[in-house]
C-alpha positions in Angstrom: 4.8 -7.9 -20.7 1.5 -7.8 -22.5 -1.0 -5.4 -21.0 -3.8 -3.1 -22.3 -1.5 -0.1 -21.9 1.2 -1.7 -24.1 -1.1 -2.7 -27.0 -0.7 0.6 -29.0 3.1 0.3 -28.7 3.0 -3.3 -29.9 0.9 -2.3 -32.8 3.1 0.7 -33.7 6.2 -1.6 -33.4 4.6 -4.2 -35.6 3.6 -1.7 -38.3 7.1 -0.2 -38.1 8.7 -3.6 -38.5 6.6 -4.3 -41.6 7.5 -0.9 -42.9 11.2 -1.6 -42.3 10.8 -4.9 -44.2 9.0 -3.2 -47.0 11.8 -0.6 -47.2 14.3 -3.4 -47.5 12.2 -5.0 -50.2 11.9 -1.8 -52.2 15.7 -1.2 -51.8 16.6 -4.7 -53.0 13.9 -5.0 -55.7 15.9 -3.6 -58.6 18.7 -6.1 -58.0 16.5 -9.2 -57.6 14.7 -10.6 -60.6 11.5 -12.0 -59.1 10.9 -8.6 -57.4 10.6 -6.9 -60.8 6.9 -6.0 -60.3 7.9 -4.2 -57.0 10.8 -2.5 -58.8 8.3 -1.3 -61.4 6.8 0.9 -58.7 10.0 2.9 -58.8 10.0 4.3 -55.3 12.9 6.7 -54.8 15.9 5.8 -52.6 15.5 8.8 -50.3 11.9 7.7 -49.6 13.1 4.2 -48.9 15.8 5.3 -46.5 13.5 7.8 -44.8 10.9 5.0 -44.3 13.6 2.7 -42.9 14.9 5.3 -40.5 11.4 6.3 -39.4 10.6 2.6 -38.8 13.7 2.1 -36.7 12.9 5.2 -34.6 9.3 4.0 -34.1 10.6 0.5 -33.0 13.0 2.0 -30.6 10.4 4.4 -29.1 7.9 1.5 -28.8 10.5 -0.6 -27.0 11.3 2.3 -24.6 7.6 2.9 -23.9 6.9 -0.8 -23.2 10.0 -0.9 -20.9 8.8 2.1 -19.1 5.3 0.7 -18.7 6.9 -2.5 -17.3 8.9 -0.5 -14.7 5.7 1.4 -13.8 3.8 -1.8 -13.4 6.5 -3.3 -11.1 6.5 -0.1 -9.0 2.7 -0.3 -8.8 2.9 -3.9 -7.5 5.5 -2.8 -5.0 3.3 0.1 -3.9 0.3 -2.2 -3.6 2.4 -4.5 -1.4 3.5 -1.6 0.8 -0.1 -0.3 1.1 -1.2 -3.8 2.1 1.5 -4.0 4.7 0.5 -0.6 6.0 -3.1 -1.6 6.2 -2.2 -4.7 8.1 -0.1 -2.7 10.5 -3.0 -0.2 10.9 -5.4 -3.0 11.7 -2.9 -4.4 14.2 -2.5 -1.0 15.7 -6.2 -0.6 16.0 -6.4 -3.9 17.8 -3.7 -2.9 20.2 -5.4 0.5 20.8 -8.6 -1.4 21.6 -6.7 -3.6 24.1 -5.2 -0.5 25.7 -8.7 1.1 25.9 -10.1 -2.0 27.5 -7.2 -2.1 30.0 -7.7 1.6 30.8 -11.4 0.9 31.4 -10.5 -2.0 33.7 -8.0 0.2 35.6 -10.6 2.9 35.9 -13.2 0.5 37.2 -10.6 -1.0 39.7 -9.7 2.5 40.8 -13.4 3.3 41.4 -13.7 0.1 43.4 -10.6 0.9 45.4 -11.9 4.4 46.2 -15.2 2.9 47.4 -13.3 0.3 49.5 -11.1 3.0 51.0 -14.3 5.0 51.9 -15.8 1.9 53.5 -12.6 1.2 55.5 -12.5 4.8 56.7 -16.1 4.5 57.7 -15.4 1.3 59.6 -12.4 2.8 61.3 -14.6 5.7 62.4 -17.2 3.3 63.6 -14.5 1.3 65.5 -13.3 4.5 67.2 -16.9 5.4 68.2 -17.4 2.0 69.6 -14.1 2.2 71.5 -15.3 5.5 72.9 -18.7 4.0 73.8 -17.0 1.0 75.5 -14.7 3.3 77.4 -17.7 5.4 78.6 -19.6 2.2 79.6 -16.6 1.0 81.5 -16.3 4.3 83.2 -19.9 4.2 84.2 -19.6 0.7 85.5 -16.4 1.5 87.3 -16.6 5.0 88.6 -13.6 4.5 90.9 -11.2 4.0 88.2 
């Protein structure tokens, strides 16, 4: 996976690969005729072996770092997906809360209307009772014998 975070590791791995190849050339130069100019440099075997080992270690560490960055990138993608799911659920929850608030408001308004109607009904019942009393008084005045 090529990303900006992996570029230094790719560069280190590439340089280490070239160093490893150069170590191989220096090691083989005394035995191959056309590499005589390279053999003339007379680089010691311990230095060649050290360079090869160092290069191999750098290649392994670069591979490990690139693999770790890949895993981290995958986990970042998973985290982003989960954050997106959570934000969608939060938005849905907010919509549901708005609906609940609207329903509570409607219920409150209906309760207020019900209370007003109950007061009106009670007032009408009291008025009916007064009228019945008035009718009864009027009947008693009209029919005193009763």
